[in-house]
C-alpha positions as CSV (number, residue, x, y, z in Angstrom):
1,M,3.8,-28.5,3.5
2,Q,2.8,-25.8,5.9
3,N,-0.8,-24.7,6.3
4,R,-0.2,-21.4,7.9
5,L,0.6,-18.4,5.7
6,A,4.0,-17.2,6.7
7,P,7.2,-15.9,5.1
8,L,9.4,-18.5,3.6
9,E,12.9,-18.9,5.1
10,E,16.1,-19.7,3.2
11,P,17.1,-21.8,1.6
12,Y,14.5,-21.1,-1.1
13,P,13.7,-23.5,-3.9
14,E,15.7,-22.5,-7.0
15,D,12.6,-21.2,-8.9
16,V,11.5,-19.1,-6.0
17,A,15.0,-17.8,-5.3
18,K,15.2,-16.7,-9.0
19,L,11.8,-14.9,-8.7
20,L,12.7,-13.2,-5.4
21,E,15.9,-11.7,-7.0
22,A,13.6,-9.0,-8.6
23,Y,12.1,-8.0,-5.3
24,P,13.5,-5.1,-3.2
25,K,15.6,-5.8,-0.1
26,A,16.2,-4.0,3.2
27,N,19.5,-4.5,4.8
28,G,20.2,-7.3,2.3
29,Q,17.1,-9.3,3.3
30,I,14.0,-9.7,1.3
31,L,11.0,-8.2,3.1
32,S,8.7,-10.6,5.0
33,L,5.8,-9.6,2.7
34,F,7.6,-10.8,-0.4
35,R,8.8,-14.0,1.3
36,T,5.1,-14.6,2.2
37,F,4.1,-14.1,-1.5
38,A,6.7,-16.8,-2.3
39,N,4.5,-19.5,-0.9
40,S,3.0,-19.5,-4.4
41,G,5.2,-19.0,-7.4
42,R,2.1,-18.0,-9.3
43,F,1.3,-15.3,-6.7
44,L,4.9,-14.2,-6.6
45,K,4.8,-13.7,-10.4
46,K,1.2,-12.4,-10.9
47,G,-0.4,-11.7,-7.5
48,V,0.0,-8.0,-7.0
49,A,1.0,-5.6,-9.7
50,N,3.9,-3.3,-8.9
51,F,2.7,0.3,-9.1
52,L,5.9,1.7,-7.6
53,D,7.6,2.3,-10.9
54,K,8.7,5.5,-12.5
55,E,6.2,5.1,-15.3
56,S,3.2,5.8,-13.0
57,P,1.0,8.7,-14.1
58,L,0.8,9.7,-10.4
59,P,3.2,11.7,-8.4
60,L,4.9,9.9,-5.6
61,R,3.0,11.9,-3.0
62,I,-0.4,11.0,-4.4
63,R,0.5,7.3,-4.8
64,E,1.6,7.3,-1.2
65,I,-1.6,8.9,0.0
66,V,-3.5,6.1,-1.7
67,I,-1.3,3.4,-0.3
68,L,-1.1,4.7,3.3
69,R,-4.9,5.3,3.5
70,V,-5.8,1.9,2.1
71,T,-3.3,0.1,4.4
72,A,-4.5,2.1,7.4
73,L,-8.2,1.4,6.7
74,F,-7.4,-2.3,6.6
75,G,-5.4,-2.1,9.8
76,C,-2.2,-3.2,8.0
77,E,0.5,-1.7,10.2
78,Y,3.1,-3.8,8.5
79,E,2.7,-2.2,5.1
80,W,1.9,1.2,6.4
81,G,5.0,1.1,8.4
82,V,7.2,0.1,5.5
83,H,5.8,2.8,3.3
84,T,6.1,5.6,5.9
85,A,9.6,4.6,6.7
86,I,10.7,4.6,3.0
87,F,8.5,7.2,1.4
88,A,7.0,9.7,3.9
89,A,9.9,12.1,3.8
90,H,10.1,12.0,0.0
91,A,6.3,12.6,-0.2
92,K,6.7,15.5,2.3
93,F,4.1,14.3,4.8
94,D,4.2,16.0,8.2
95,D,3.3,14.1,11.4
96,R,-0.2,15.5,11.4
97,Q,-0.9,14.2,7.9
98,L,0.5,10.8,8.7
99,A,-1.7,10.7,11.8
100,D,-4.7,11.7,9.7
101,L,-4.0,9.0,7.1
102,A,-3.7,6.4,9.9
103,S,-7.0,7.5,11.6
104,A,-10.3,5.9,10.8
105,E,-11.7,9.4,10.8
106,A,-9.5,11.8,9.0
107,T,-10.0,15.5,9.8
108,F,-8.9,16.8,6.4
109,E,-7.7,20.1,8.0
110,A,-4.0,19.4,7.1
111,W,-4.8,18.7,3.4
112,P,-5.2,20.8,0.2
113,S,-8.7,20.3,-1.1
114,S,-7.8,18.0,-3.9
115,E,-5.9,15.7,-1.5
116,A,-8.7,15.8,1.0
117,A,-11.1,14.8,-1.8
118,L,-8.8,12.0,-2.8
119,I,-8.8,10.6,0.7
120,K,-12.6,10.7,0.9
121,S,-12.7,8.9,-2.5
122,I,-10.3,6.2,-1.2
123,D,-12.5,5.8,1.9
124,Q,-15.6,5.3,-0.3
125,L,-13.8,2.9,-2.7
126,C,-12.6,0.8,0.3
127,R,-16.0,0.7,1.9
128,T,-18.3,0.3,-1.1
129,G,-16.2,-0.2,-4.2
130,R,-17.8,2.9,-5.8
131,L,-18.0,6.7,-5.5
132,D,-21.0,8.8,-4.7
133,D,-21.9,11.5,-7.2
134,A,-20.0,14.3,-5.3
135,A,-16.8,12.1,-5.0
136,Q,-17.1,11.0,-8.6
137,A,-17.4,14.6,-9.9
138,S,-14.3,15.6,-7.9
139,F,-12.4,12.5,-9.0
140,E,-13.1,13.3,-12.6
141,V,-12.0,17.0,-12.2
142,D,-8.8,16.3,-10.2
143,W,-7.5,13.2,-12.1
144,S,-7.1,12.2,-15.7
145,V,-8.7,8.9,-16.8
146,E,-5.3,7.3,-16.7
147,Q,-4.7,8.5,-13.2
148,Q,-8.2,7.4,-12.1
149,L,-7.4,3.9,-13.3
150,E,-4.1,3.9,-11.5
151,I,-5.7,5.1,-8.2
152,I,-8.3,2.4,-8.4
153,A,-5.7,-0.3,-9.2
154,I,-3.5,0.8,-6.3
155,V,-6.5,0.7,-4.0
156,G,-7.2,-2.9,-5.1
157,A,-3.5,-4.0,-5.0
158,Y,-3.0,-2.6,-1.5
159,H,-6.2,-4.1,-0.3
160,T,-4.7,-7.5,-1.3
161,V,-1.3,-6.6,0.2
162,S,-3.0,-5.7,3.4
163,M,-5.0,-8.9,3.6
164,V,-1.9,-11.0,2.9
165,A,0.2,-9.2,5.6
166,N,-2.7,-9.3,8.1
167,V,-3.5,-13.0,7.6
168,A,0.2,-13.9,7.8
169,R,0.3,-11.7,10.9
170,L,3.6,-10.1,9.8
171,P,5.4,-8.2,12.5
172,L,6.8,-4.8,11.6
173,E,10.1,-4.8,9.8
174,G,12.9,-3.5,12.0
175,F,13.1,-0.2,10.1
176,A,9.3,0.4,9.8
177,R,7.2,3.0,11.6
178,P,4.3,1.9,13.8
179,F,0.9,3.5,13.5
180,P,0.8,6.8,15.3
181,E,-0.7,6.7,18.8
């Protein structure tokens, strides 16, 4: 039994292989993050809810703002890089916006007001687990209750993802984008 959190390598135990079949692949290989989850069948089944489905009440762009900001705030270049490589073009982020999302101090000049307010809310949720009165008011105006819950859940899920990837010291996937300079 290994004591260091690291991606499992093939051959996988039969029960783990069956669970991993449901996870996405890149170039035919299961991503390192999911192979790291596979150290625990329980975690692989229940550890991090998948919010990347078509049933989300959030548009892809908003979901990706949340994910990229959380992973950047937690210094998780692995997950930030995977998401920027796969979703940045679909979300229509420009280089300035990606740099802003990756920066500890976003400038908000490249953002519509509702997206700038969302980024500020994500920053507060990651720092304190709550929103101040101004952020709360904006959050309630900009997002339905269902969307608010989804945003909060994504913040929590990607906080967990970031910690797993960081503790496992996962290197960037070959296709992933590094943090901007």
